[in-house]
C-alpha positions as CSV (number, residue, x, y, z in Angstrom):
1,M,-150.6,14.2,-14.6
2,K,-150.6,18.0,-14.7
3,T,-147.2,19.7,-15.0
4,S,-147.8,21.7,-11.8
5,K,-148.6,18.5,-9.8
6,A,-145.6,16.7,-11.2
7,L,-143.4,19.6,-10.3
8,G,-144.8,19.7,-6.8
9,I,-144.2,16.0,-6.3
10,G,-140.6,16.4,-7.6
11,L,-139.9,19.4,-5.4
12,G,-141.4,17.6,-2.4
13,G,-139.3,14.5,-3.0
14,F,-136.2,16.6,-3.4
15,A,-136.9,18.4,-0.1
16,L,-137.5,15.1,1.7
17,W,-134.3,13.6,0.3
18,R,-132.3,16.7,1.3
19,L,-133.8,16.6,4.8
20,F,-133.4,12.9,5.5
21,G,-131.0,11.5,2.9
22,P,-127.4,10.8,3.6
23,I,-124.6,13.4,2.9
24,T,-122.3,11.4,0.7
25,R,-118.8,12.7,0.0
26,P,-116.9,12.0,-3.2
27,K,-114.8,8.8,-3.0
28,S,-111.2,9.5,-2.0
29,R,-108.5,7.4,-3.6
30,G,-105.2,6.8,-2.0
31,P,-103.5,8.8,0.9
32,Q,-105.0,12.2,1.6
33,V,-102.9,15.2,2.2
34,H,-103.4,19.0,2.7
35,P,-102.6,21.0,-0.5
36,L,-100.6,23.8,1.2
37,P,-99.4,22.8,4.7
38,V,-98.4,26.3,5.8
39,P,-99.2,27.0,9.5
40,G,-101.4,30.0,10.2
41,R,-101.9,32.4,13.1
42,T,-104.5,35.0,13.7
43,V,-104.1,38.7,14.5
44,F,-106.6,41.1,15.8
45,V,-107.6,44.4,14.3
46,G,-109.9,45.9,17.0
47,N,-112.4,43.1,17.7
48,K,-111.9,41.5,14.3
49,E,-109.7,38.4,13.8
50,F,-107.7,37.7,10.7
51,M,-105.9,34.5,9.6
52,V,-102.4,35.1,8.4
53,R,-100.2,32.4,6.8
54,E,-96.5,33.1,6.0
55,T,-93.9,31.1,4.2
56,G,-90.8,31.6,2.1
57,L,-87.8,33.7,3.1
58,P,-88.3,35.9,6.2
59,D,-85.8,38.5,5.1
60,A,-86.8,38.6,1.4
61,P,-89.0,41.2,-0.1
62,P,-92.7,40.7,1.0
63,I,-95.5,39.8,-1.3
64,V,-99.0,39.9,0.0
65,L,-101.5,37.6,-1.7
66,I,-105.2,38.6,-1.6
67,H,-107.7,35.9,-2.6
68,G,-110.9,36.4,-4.5
69,W,-114.6,35.5,-4.0
70,V,-115.8,32.2,-2.6
71,Y,-112.3,30.7,-2.1
72,D,-109.9,31.6,0.8
73,S,-106.1,32.0,0.6
74,V,-105.2,28.3,0.8
75,E,-107.8,27.3,-1.8
76,T,-106.8,30.1,-4.2
77,F,-103.0,30.2,-4.0
78,S,-102.0,26.5,-3.3
79,R,-100.4,26.2,-6.7
80,L,-98.8,29.7,-6.7
81,V,-97.2,29.9,-3.3
82,P,-94.6,27.1,-3.7
83,L,-93.4,28.9,-6.9
84,L,-92.9,32.2,-5.0
85,A,-91.5,30.9,-1.7
86,D,-87.8,30.8,-2.8
87,R,-87.8,34.5,-3.8
88,F,-90.2,36.3,-1.4
89,R,-91.5,36.4,2.1
90,V,-95.0,35.2,1.1
91,I,-97.9,36.5,3.2
92,M,-101.5,35.3,2.7
93,I,-104.3,37.1,4.6
94,D,-107.8,35.7,4.6
95,Q,-110.4,38.4,4.0
96,R,-113.2,38.8,6.5
97,N,-115.8,36.0,6.2
98,Y,-113.3,33.6,4.7
99,G,-111.0,30.8,6.0
100,G,-109.9,31.5,9.6
101,S,-111.0,35.2,9.7
102,S,-114.0,36.6,11.5
103,S,-117.4,36.0,10.1
104,L,-119.3,39.4,10.0
105,Y,-122.9,39.3,9.0
106,E,-123.0,42.9,7.8
107,D,-122.8,44.6,4.5
108,Y,-119.5,46.2,3.5
109,E,-117.5,47.6,0.6
110,I,-114.3,46.5,-1.2
111,E,-112.7,49.6,0.5
112,T,-113.5,48.1,3.9
113,V,-111.5,45.0,3.0
114,A,-108.6,47.1,1.8
115,D,-108.6,49.0,5.1
116,E,-108.6,45.7,7.1
117,I,-105.8,44.2,5.0
118,A,-103.7,47.4,5.6
119,A,-104.4,47.2,9.3
120,V,-103.2,43.6,9.4
121,L,-100.0,44.7,7.6
122,D,-99.5,47.3,10.3
123,V,-99.7,44.6,12.9
124,L,-97.2,42.6,10.9
125,D,-95.0,45.7,10.5
126,V,-95.0,45.2,6.6
127,R,-94.3,48.1,4.4
128,Q,-93.6,48.5,0.7
129,A,-94.8,45.1,-0.3
130,T,-95.8,43.7,-3.6
131,I,-99.6,43.5,-3.4
132,F,-101.0,40.6,-5.5
133,G,-104.8,40.5,-5.8
134,Y,-106.7,37.9,-7.8
135,S,-110.3,38.4,-9.0
136,M,-112.2,40.1,-6.1
137,G,-108.8,40.3,-4.5
138,G,-107.6,42.4,-7.4
139,M,-110.3,44.9,-6.6
140,V,-109.1,44.9,-3.0
141,A,-105.6,45.5,-4.3
142,Q,-106.7,48.5,-6.3
143,A,-108.4,50.1,-3.3
144,L,-105.4,49.3,-1.1
145,T,-103.0,50.9,-3.5
146,R,-105.1,54.0,-3.6
147,R,-105.9,54.3,0.1
148,H,-102.7,52.9,1.7
149,P,-99.9,53.7,-0.7
150,G,-97.3,53.4,2.0
151,H,-97.8,49.6,2.1
152,V,-97.5,49.2,-1.7
153,K,-94.2,49.1,-3.6
154,Q,-95.8,47.5,-6.7
155,A,-99.1,45.9,-7.4
156,V,-100.4,43.0,-9.4
157,F,-104.0,43.1,-10.6
158,A,-104.9,39.6,-11.8
159,A,-108.2,38.4,-13.5
160,T,-110.0,41.5,-12.2
161,A,-111.6,44.7,-13.4
162,A,-112.2,48.3,-12.5
163,R,-116.0,47.8,-12.9
164,P,-116.7,44.1,-12.9
165,M,-120.6,44.2,-12.9
166,R,-122.2,46.7,-15.1
167,K,-125.6,45.2,-16.2
168,P,-127.9,46.1,-13.2
169,V,-131.0,44.1,-14.2
170,F,-129.1,41.1,-15.5
171,D,-126.7,41.0,-12.6
172,A,-129.5,41.5,-10.0
173,V,-131.5,38.5,-11.5
174,G,-128.3,36.4,-11.5
175,M,-127.6,37.2,-7.9
176,V,-131.1,36.2,-6.9
177,L,-130.9,32.9,-8.8
178,L,-127.5,32.2,-7.3
179,R,-128.8,32.9,-3.8
180,I,-131.7,30.5,-4.3
181,L,-129.4,27.8,-5.8
182,W,-127.1,28.0,-2.8
183,K,-129.8,28.1,-0.2
184,V,-131.8,25.2,-1.7
185,G,-129.0,23.1,-3.0
186,H,-126.0,23.7,-0.7
187,L,-124.8,20.1,-1.1
188,E,-125.2,20.2,-4.9
189,G,-123.3,23.5,-4.9
190,A,-120.4,21.9,-3.0
191,R,-120.4,19.0,-5.4
192,I,-120.3,21.4,-8.5
193,S,-117.5,23.4,-6.9
194,H,-115.6,20.2,-6.1
195,T,-116.0,18.9,-9.6
196,V,-115.0,22.2,-11.3
197,L,-111.8,22.6,-9.2
198,R,-110.8,19.0,-9.8
199,H,-111.4,19.2,-13.5
200,A,-109.4,22.4,-13.7
201,G,-106.4,20.6,-12.2
202,A,-106.4,22.9,-9.1
203,F,-106.3,19.9,-6.8
204,G,-105.4,16.3,-7.2
205,P,-107.1,13.1,-6.0
206,E,-104.9,13.2,-2.9
207,H,-106.7,16.4,-1.8
208,D,-110.3,15.1,-2.3
209,R,-111.2,14.8,1.4
210,W,-109.9,18.2,2.3
211,L,-111.4,19.9,-0.7
212,W,-114.9,18.4,0.0
213,D,-114.8,19.5,3.5
214,V,-114.0,23.1,2.6
215,M,-116.6,23.2,-0.1
216,L,-119.2,21.9,2.2
217,A,-118.4,24.6,4.8
218,R,-119.4,27.5,2.5
219,D,-121.7,30.1,4.1
220,T,-124.2,31.4,1.5
221,E,-125.0,34.6,3.3
222,L,-121.4,35.6,3.7
223,N,-120.7,34.9,0.0
224,M,-123.7,37.0,-1.1
225,R,-122.5,40.0,1.0
226,A,-119.2,39.7,-0.8
227,L,-120.9,39.6,-4.2
228,R,-122.8,42.7,-3.3
229,A,-119.6,44.5,-2.5
230,I,-118.2,43.4,-5.9
231,K,-121.3,44.7,-7.6
232,R,-120.9,48.2,-6.1
233,F,-117.1,48.5,-6.8
234,D,-116.0,51.0,-9.5
235,S,-112.4,52.3,-9.7
236,R,-112.7,53.8,-13.1
237,K,-112.6,57.4,-11.9
238,W,-109.4,57.0,-9.8
239,I,-107.3,54.0,-10.8
240,A,-105.2,56.0,-13.3
241,Q,-104.0,58.1,-10.3
242,V,-102.3,55.2,-8.4
243,A,-98.5,55.7,-8.4
244,P,-96.8,52.3,-7.9
245,P,-95.9,50.2,-10.9
246,V,-98.6,47.8,-11.9
247,L,-98.8,44.4,-13.6
248,V,-102.2,43.5,-15.0
249,I,-102.7,39.8,-15.7
250,I,-105.5,39.0,-18.2
251,P,-106.9,35.4,-18.7
252,T,-108.2,36.0,-22.3
253,R,-110.9,33.3,-22.0
254,D,-112.1,34.3,-18.5
255,Q,-115.7,33.2,-18.1
256,I,-116.3,35.0,-14.8
257,I,-114.8,38.5,-15.2
258,H,-115.1,39.2,-18.9
259,P,-111.9,40.0,-20.7
260,P,-113.1,43.4,-22.2
261,A,-113.6,44.6,-18.6
262,Q,-110.0,43.4,-17.8
263,Y,-108.6,45.2,-20.9
264,E,-110.4,48.3,-19.8
265,L,-108.6,48.1,-16.5
266,A,-105.3,47.7,-18.2
267,G,-106.1,50.8,-20.4
268,L,-106.9,52.9,-17.4
269,V,-103.8,52.1,-15.3
270,K,-100.8,54.3,-16.0
271,N,-98.2,52.5,-18.0
272,P,-98.9,48.9,-16.8
273,A,-97.0,45.8,-17.6
274,V,-99.6,43.4,-19.1
275,L,-99.5,39.6,-19.2
276,E,-102.1,37.9,-21.4
277,L,-102.8,34.2,-20.7
278,G,-104.9,31.9,-23.0
279,A,-106.8,30.7,-20.0
280,R,-110.0,30.8,-18.0
281,H,-110.7,32.3,-14.6
282,E,-109.0,29.3,-13.1
283,A,-105.6,30.6,-14.5
284,I,-104.3,30.9,-10.9
285,F,-104.3,27.1,-10.9
286,T,-103.8,26.1,-14.5
287,H,-101.1,28.8,-15.4
288,A,-99.5,29.2,-11.9
289,S,-95.9,28.8,-13.3
290,Q,-96.4,31.6,-16.0
291,I,-97.9,33.9,-13.4
292,A,-95.1,33.3,-10.9
293,E,-92.5,33.9,-13.6
294,A,-94.2,37.1,-14.6
295,V,-94.4,38.3,-11.0
296,V,-90.7,37.7,-10.4
297,E,-89.7,39.4,-13.6
298,F,-92.0,42.4,-12.8
299,V,-90.7,42.8,-9.3
300,E,-87.1,42.6,-10.4
301,K,-87.6,45.3,-13.0
302,A,-89.4,47.5,-10.6
303,Q,-86.5,47.4,-8.0
């Protein structure tokens, strides 16, 4: 049989299986619980709706957690929040197109998200907060610190960069392949994400059912719009001008945002504190306690 014919039969069989085959979820063992049962509410900025979750001490200094690409606030910060809740008023805001916030099928920039986060903080009457941004959220935190300094007392840029994507041809090809993979193999992508997060220890077997449901709910088009915003982001010309104290957290084995780009950011920021973790991009799960300790120490020194 010719290779082309075999490939055609294989692709045809896969398509039929995806169309008519069952959607089987990973087997759940034992009682199932939510990983971060913090109630949320939505606030409006114009016609756009944003999910906000708050926990911790209402009268304590506020810390605003900004999640990264693909995963919303609960998925990103489920390990970190309990470690901060006894010291801060912890505020999580889902970016546009994530979690309980509005889905907007339009191109945008990282600066757009920063302005929206600032507008939500205005609604919440939050000023002079610690702004913690992880991965893509770290880029949003950079832009927020520059564009809305009145909201920022100090900032944490974690697992992020000033210019995360800098190989135009390679990055463009990768984005096309990723889009094809997500479009054709949505179920497979959900399985891969589920497996990666479970293997990293981000979630336990008691979260399997919840985790599978949120992985399956991904919207490929919205994720690609976010990725294009990341691709265009570049703070190298202005990040040295931000005034608030900054902590840069660098997972030294990061496989998503390469460590040299993270060290470049640390070198551009004016007199940052730096925490190096021998971790991958999943450090927000695997090294949550070290991150929480560093954040508490950093905030106390900055008072």
